[in-house]
C-alpha positions, -999 to +999 in steps of 0.1 A: +289+070-113+260+087-131+258+124-128+226+145-127+225+182-131+208+199-101+176+218-109+157+239-084+123+230-073+095+242-096+064+255-079+030+265-093+005+285-073-030+277-086-050+297-061-056+304-025-082+284-006-084+305+026-064+330+046-069+335+083-043+357+100-009+342+094-025+308+084-028+304+046-038+274+026-029+274-011-037+252-040+000+247-050+020+221-069+058+215-067+081+193-088+113+183-070+135+152-071+113+133-047+081+140-066+097+132-099+111+099-087+076+088-075+056+105-104+076+086-130+065+051-120+030+064-113+027+078-149+043+048-167+024+022-147-009+041-152-004+042-190+005+005-191-025-004-169-049+017-191-036-001-222-039-034-205-075-026-193-086-018-229-081-055-238-089-070-204-123-052-200-134-052-236-163-076-229-177-056-200-208-036-206-196-008-183-160-006-195-163+032-203-172+040-167-142+018-157-118+038-179-131+071-166-128+060-130-092+047-136-082+080-152-097+100-123-076+078-099-045+087-118-053+124-117-057+125-079-027+103-074-007+129-094-021+157-071-010+137-041+026+133-054+030+169-068+014+188-038+035+215-021+015+215+012-003+190+035-037+203+025-032+196-012-016+162-003-047+154+019-070+163-010-052+137-032-050+113-003-088+114+003-099+112-034-075+083-040-093+064-011-128+073-024-120+063-060-104+031-049-138+022-034-154+028-068-128+006-085-128-023-060-167-024-061-168-020-099-186-053-102-212-041-078-236-070-083-211-092-064-217-091-027-180-099-020-169-070-041-191-046-022-179-060+012-143-057+001-148-021-010-165-012+023-136-028+042-111-009+022-127+026+026-135+021+063-100+010+073-086+039+052-110+063+069-095+053+103-061+063+090-075+095+075-089+104+109-053+104+123-042+125+093-069+151+100-057+153+137-021+158+124-033+186+102-050+202+132-017+199+151+001+216+122-022+246+127-015+247+164+022+242+162+033+259+130+004+280+117+012+266+083+007+236+060+035+243+037+063+218+035+092+243+033+078+265+062+073+235+085+108+222+076+123+255+088+103+255+121+108+219+131+143+223+146+129+248+171+099+227+181+095+206+212+104+170+206+073+156+224+050+175+200+070+163+170+067+127+183+029+130+186+027+143+150+051+115+138+029+089+154-003+104+138+014+103+104+027+067+109-008+054+118-022+072+087+005+055+066-001+022+083-037+022+071-029+033+035+001+011+031-015-019+047+010-025+075+003-050+104-028-041+123-046-023+095-039-047+067-072-066+065-085-046+036-056-054+013-065-091+005-102-084+002-094-056-024-084-084-048-122-088-055-118-059-080-107-064-117-071-072-122-062-038-138-073-023-105-051-046-085-021-038-108-026+000-104-036+002-067-009-022-055+020-012-077+029+024-076-001+043-064-025+039-035-006+015-012+026+035-018+010+068-007+017+061+029+054+055+023+055+087+001+040+108+029+066+095+054+094+103+029+079+137+023+078+143+061+114+132+065+124+167+078+100+160+107+107+123+114+145+131+116+138+148+149+117+119+164+141+089+170+114+071+190+090+072+160+118+060+136+125+030+159+088+022+160+087+024+121+117+000+120+101-026+141+067-022+125+083-029+091+103-058+104+074-076+120+050-069+091+074-081+064+078-115+082+041-119+090+031-112+054+057-136+040+044-164+062+008-158+051+019-157+014+036-191+016+003-209+022-021-187+003-038-204-027-052-173-045-027-161-071-037-124-067-037-126-029-002-140-029+010-110-050-009-087-027+008-101+003+041-097-015+032-060-019+026-058+018+060-074+024+078-050+000+061-019+015+075-031+049+110-031+033+104+005+025+093+011+061+126-005+073+145+020+052+126+049+066+132+036+101+169+037+093+166+073+080+176+060+046+147+077+028+164+076-005+167+038-004+129+036+005+120+058-025+143+039-048+127+006-038+093+022-044+106+033-078+118-002-088+091-022-071+063-004-090+073-019-124+079-056-115+048-057-092+026-043-119+041-069-142+033-096-118-003-086-115-006-083-153+009-117-158-015-131-132-044-114-150-033-129-183-035-164-167-069-157-151-082-141-183-072-171-204-092-195-183-129-198-192-139-200-155-115-171-146-103-191-116-077-175-093-069-207-074-033-219-079-044-255-074-065-253-105-035-244-127-006-265-138+014-271-170+007-237-185+042-230-196+035-245-231+002-226-235+012-192-221+049-188-230+049-150-228+030-148-196+054-174-182+084-153-192+069-121-178+061-137-145+095-154-143+113-121-148+091-103-123+094-130-097+132-132-100+133-094-096+110-097-066+133-124-052+163-100-056+182-122-080+214-103-090+212-085-124+175-075-120+161-043-106+148-058-074+183-069-063+197-033-065+169-017-045+160-045-020+193-060-010+209-026-001+180-021+024+186-055+041+224-049+042+219-014+056+200-029+086+232-048+096+254-018+086+236+005+110+256-013+138+228-010+163+210-037+183+176-031+166+194-031+132+210-065+139+177-080+151+155-066+123+182-077+098+174-114+106+137-107+103+143-091+069+165-120+058+137-144+069+112-124+049+135-124+018+138-161+021+100-165+023+097-142-008+117-167-027+096-196-013+062-182-023+075-169-057+088-203-066+056-219-053+035-197-076+057-205-106+058-242-098+020-247-093+011-225-123+036-235-149+055-267-139+030-288-120+008-314-137-024-299-151-052-300-125-082-294-149-097-312-178-079-314-212-108-294-228-102-266-203-065-265-207-068-267-245-087-234-246-060-215-228-043-189-250-023-157-250-039-123-257-018-099-279-035-069-264-023-078-229+012-085-241+021-049-253+021-031-219+037-061-203+067-058-227+073-023-215+073-034-178+096-063-186+122-039-200+119-017-169+121-046-145+154-057-160+172-024-166+162+000-138+187-013-113+217-003-134+212+034-125+209+030-088+237+053-077+226+081-099+189+079-090+197+077-052+220+107-056+192+126-074+166+118-047+191+128-020+190+163-032+155+167-017+157+143+013+179+147+044+215+136+037+223+100+046+252+083+030+254+053+054+246+029+025+281+037+011+297+026+044+275-005+043+287-014+009+324-011+019+324-025+055+301-055+057+315-090+056+306-111+026+284-136+044+260-108+054+255-099+017+251-134+003+230-148+032+195-138+018+204-151-017+217-185-003+188-190+020+163-181-008+177-206-033+180-233-006+145-229+008+130-227-027+145-261-036+129-275-004+095-261-015+098-280-048+108-311-029+078-308-006+053-304-034+068-333-053+075-359-025+061-347+009+027-331+002+013-345+035+031-317+054+003-294+040-021-308+067+001-297+096-015-276+123+010-247+116-001-247+080-037-245+090-029-217+114-012-197+086-040-204+061-063-187+086-040-157+085-033-159+123-071-157+129-066-119+128-099-112+111-118-133+136-100-116+165-107-081+151-144-090+146-148-104+181-127-080+201-131-047+182-157-045+155-187-062+172-181-043+205-178-010+185-211-018+168-228-025+201-214+008+216-225+027+185-260+012+188-263+022+224-250+057+218-276+060+190-304+047+212-296+068+244-279+098+229-290+105+193-326+091+197-328+098+234-312+127+251-304+149+221-339+143+206-356+152+239-334+183+243-334+190+206-359+187+178-386+166+196-384+185+228-385+220+212-413+209+189-434+197+219-426+228+238-438+251+210-469+229+206-480+228+243-467+262+255-498+281+241-521+255+255-504+257+289-506+295+288-544+295+279-550+270+307-532+292+333-552+322+320-585+304+325-575+294+360-566+330+369-599+343+355-619+317+374-602+326+406 
């Protein structure tokens, strides 16, 4: 057991924004155990990504603008993590979304990059709308935005009101953390440079939703209905994202879908009230996911055509030995192989589902096991098609592939973190637990579960991965199956959203503009008043002439 000395929360008051009666909003920062455990991966990953970007973007004419924007993103992510009230948190939340738009659309001459950035910011604005409504509800219910004040008042607040606030925060987190329903922006965001993908999808933007729910643990603990909804949302999302990743052919999109799956694992922990496990998985996941993106970027950067299609690669193990080693370690950690950091943070969440000894826990446990199996499947698939398969391009193209020393330096740091972080699990969880509500059910889970529950994800993952290698070697015709085509189209979710929601919303918006903005409001507003002021003197003069004539 690793012991940590307890330190009180450090707070800094930078100034007061406004004061209206008992309602006050301050520019304040606080550093407690939760903020520290999230701020550490944010800081380390950001530094590694900046070092990586120096080499990756050296040939870009606008690289200085890229570095500045990336640094601004890190500043506002730090504000989000270190805030001591919901207003400061919302400031960081909003600026993170806006700057992510600038980063995704950095190559603004590409139409796909601009479309992807618009998709990301618009879907995030939908979640932000619910966050704003939650802030308004805080004013009505608590007359405060401060975390500690709201935590003191929550036990004396009506449960229905807390449930409404919880739902609003969950929808906001669903948009930011790309959970099922508001996940469409995540894959299109891969149009940005690889350093952007490594930063946004490792420890920063997509983890902001999980962080907000963990920070709001004092409220969610009094809303069991919302926690049950979070549990099932995480369970369904992690399975759906795993199925999509098994058939995806874009290396960066496969890793993005794995991010979506791992964020769902954190949602599962929050649904179990095991907030410390969720934050710990966030803590470990940041490093090996950033390493995965960097290794993928090294592969893409080494190709003259900068192709991201897995089917173009093959046989790169001899040409990119360090990138192969880094991706292998990161993939094994993602697959929760014992001895690496992902095993210590991920498996305990899956085991806790069964160890909750509830019907929903049992059912979602099997969804999580299926997702963990699919994680092994698509990780082995990426490794096989990239490094073990026969080369799919010309000899001249493969002969130019080479490692870049500038990209290797930050990856070495992340390799060390991906291997060693799991060894301090008990101490880190204990440290986080000083801030979050007390929940020691994971200790009972470790001691009471049968062995088969613990080894089932590992056994299924190894077995199914072997089947994947067999399919690609001997039964490739299975790839034309109708189920495969259905999964390649990502359940036709984008088409359904376009047909049922977006086009109808655009038509409604057009009619509202035509009949309201350009119609009624203009007649009663600027146009009507202007005409009234123009014709009123004329009408008065006409009436005067009529009176004089009579």
